[in-house]
C-alpha positions in Angstrom: 29.3 17.3 -6.4 28.2 14.1 -8.9 31.1 12.2 -7.1 28.9 12.6 -4.1 25.5 11.8 -5.5 25.7 8.2 -5.6 25.6 8.4 -1.7 23.1 10.9 -1.1 20.2 9.9 0.7 17.2 12.0 1.3 15.4 9.1 3.4 16.5 7.4 6.4 15.2 3.4 6.3 15.7 3.1 9.9 13.5 5.9 10.9 11.4 5.3 8.6 11.1 1.5 9.5 10.8 2.2 13.0 7.3 4.6 12.0 5.7 2.1 9.9 6.5 -0.7 12.9 4.7 1.8 15.2 1.5 1.6 13.0 1.9 -1.6 12.1 1.9 -2.6 16.2 -0.7 0.1 16.9 -2.8 -1.3 14.3 -1.9 -5.1 14.9 -3.7 -4.4 18.7 -6.4 -2.5 17.7 -7.5 -5.3 15.5 -7.1 -7.8 18.3 -8.9 -5.4 20.4 -11.9 -4.8 18.4 -12.3 -8.6 17.6 -11.9 -9.4 21.5 -14.4 -7.2 22.3 -16.7 -8.3 19.8 -16.1 -12.1 20.6 -16.5 -11.5 24.4 -13.0 -13.1 25.0 -9.8 -12.0 26.4 -7.1 -10.2 24.1 -4.1 -12.4 23.0 -0.5 -11.3 23.4 1.4 -10.4 20.9 3.7 -13.0 20.2 7.6 -12.4 19.8 6.8 -14.5 16.1 4.5 -11.3 15.3 7.0 -9.1 16.4 9.5 -10.3 14.2 6.8 -10.9 11.0 6.4 -7.1 11.8 9.7 -6.0 12.1 10.5 -7.8 8.5 7.5 -5.9 6.7 8.1 -2.8 8.4 12.1 -3.3 7.2 10.9 -4.1 3.1 8.0 -1.5 2.9 11.1 1.5 4.5 13.8 0.2 1.8 11.1 0.0 -0.8 9.7 3.7 -0.3 13.1 5.4 0.8 14.6 3.6 -2.4 11.8 4.9 -5.0 12.3 8.7 -3.2 16.2 8.5 -3.2 16.5 7.4 -6.4 13.8 9.9 -8.2 16.0 12.7 -6.5 19.3 11.7 -7.7 17.6 11.3 -11.1 16.1 14.4 -10.7 19.5 15.7 -10.2 21.7 14.1 -12.6 19.1 15.2 -15.4 19.4 19.0 -14.3 22.9 18.9 -14.6 23.0 17.5 -17.7 20.5 20.3 -18.7 22.3 22.6 -17.4 19.8 23.6 -14.7 20.6 26.3 -12.0 21.4 24.5 -8.7 18.5 26.8 -7.2 16.2 25.0 -10.2 17.7 21.7 -9.4 17.0 22.1 -5.7 13.6 23.5 -6.4 12.7 20.3 -8.3 14.2 17.7 -6.7 12.0 19.1 -3.6 8.6 19.3 -5.9 9.2 16.1 -7.6 10.3 14.7 -3.4 7.3 16.2 -1.8 4.8 14.7 -4.6 6.4 11.1 -4.5 6.7 10.7 -1.1 2.9 12.1 -0.6 1.8 9.2 -2.7 3.8 6.7 -1.3 2.7 7.7 2.4 -0.7 7.6 1.7 -0.3 3.7 -0.2 1.3 2.7 2.4 -0.3 3.8 5.5 -3.8 2.7 4.3 -2.0 -0.5 3.4 -0.1 -1.2 6.8 -3.1 -0.2 9.0 -5.7 -2.0 7.0 -3.7 -5.1 7.2 -2.5 -4.7 10.9 -6.0 -4.6 11.9 -6.8 -7.5 10.2 -4.1 -9.7 11.1 -4.8 -8.8 14.7 -8.5 -9.6 14.1 -7.7 -13.0 12.7 -5.5 -14.0 15.8 -8.4 -13.9 17.5 -11.0 -15.9 15.2 -8.2 -18.4 14.8 -7.8 -18.6 18.8 -11.7 -18.9 19.1 -12.1 -21.1 16.1 -14.7 -23.4 17.9 -17.0 -20.8 18.1 -17.4 -19.3 14.5 -19.1 -20.8 11.7 -18.1 -18.2 9.1 -17.8 -14.9 8.3 -19.1 -11.8 6.7 -17.7 -9.6 4.7 -18.1 -5.9 5.5 -16.7 -2.9 3.4 -17.0 0.8 4.0 -19.5 1.8 1.1 -19.4 5.1 0.0 -18.5 7.4 -3.4 -15.1 5.7 -3.7 -15.8 2.0 -3.1 -14.7 0.5 -6.1 -16.9 -2.6 -7.8 -15.0 -5.5 -6.4 -15.5 -4.4 -2.8 -19.1 -3.5 -3.2 -19.4 -6.8 -4.6 -18.3 -8.4 -1.4 -19.9 -6.6 0.7 -22.4 -8.7 2.8 -21.2 -11.7 1.7 -20.2 -14.7 3.7 -18.2 -17.5 3.5 -17.9 -20.4 5.7 -15.0 -20.5 8.5 -12.6 -23.4 6.2 -13.1 -21.2 2.7 -10.0 -20.0 1.5 -12.0 -16.8 0.5 -11.9 -16.2 4.4 -8.4 -15.2 4.3 -9.1 -12.3 1.7 -7.6 -9.2 2.8 -6.9 -5.9 1.1 -8.2 -6.1 -2.4 -6.3 -2.8 -3.6 -4.7 0.3 -2.0 -6.9 2.1 0.7 -8.9 -0.7 0.9 -11.7 -0.8 4.0 -13.2 -3.7 5.6 -13.4 -6.3 8.0 -14.5 -9.9 8.4 -16.9 -10.4 10.9 -17.6 -13.6 12.6 -20.9 -15.6 12.2 -21.1 -17.9 15.9 -21.9 -21.7 15.5 -25.5 -21.0 17.2 -26.2 -18.1 14.4 -28.6 -19.8 11.4 -27.5 -19.2 7.6 -29.4 -20.1 4.7 -27.2 -22.1 3.1 -28.0 -20.0 -0.4 -26.1 -16.7 1.6 -22.9 -19.1 1.7 -20.2 -18.2 -0.9 -18.9 -15.8 -3.0 -19.7 -16.0 -6.9 -17.3 -17.3 -9.5 -17.3 -14.1 -11.2 -15.2 -12.6 -8.1 -13.5 -15.4 -7.0 -11.8 -16.2 -10.7 -10.0 -12.7 -10.3 -8.0 -13.7 -6.7 -7.3 -17.9 -8.4 
């Protein structure tokens, strides 16, 4: 029924948004918990404003994911009908292509949502205790899939007011944290800063 094709939905945005929001919230709380524990301070509550922002972000991610999957499914059906493919063949193709696309989108989204949620939660704790912090050290997970940029960022130190301290996710599946350096800790002047060869890439 080609007339019904435009109304066809394979993914529900409200359901997907709820799942994404829950992951955001959990990651956000984990970020605040880990930073509070490291600094020996009380964990700050999540404000209504933060919840609103997470809701907006979850809505945008859900709409993008659902839109991509739904459109690909409709395109696959349309092409199958135009080429005279049997219904069973069209269904098989839709299932295969939709599952592949969903898997790719879910992997990318969950890694970004979790990493950014943890980072934002940690940053709130750092900002709430900024008088105790002199700077930050970037700590990356180093293994055989770590990219060259992240390897270069690992161990780099920035002052608390350096714009690069706001750098979060560099790419999909990025795995990092900023570790606070306290006022009483000594930092060699030569160890501070990120080379222009790296910062220029983010200008």
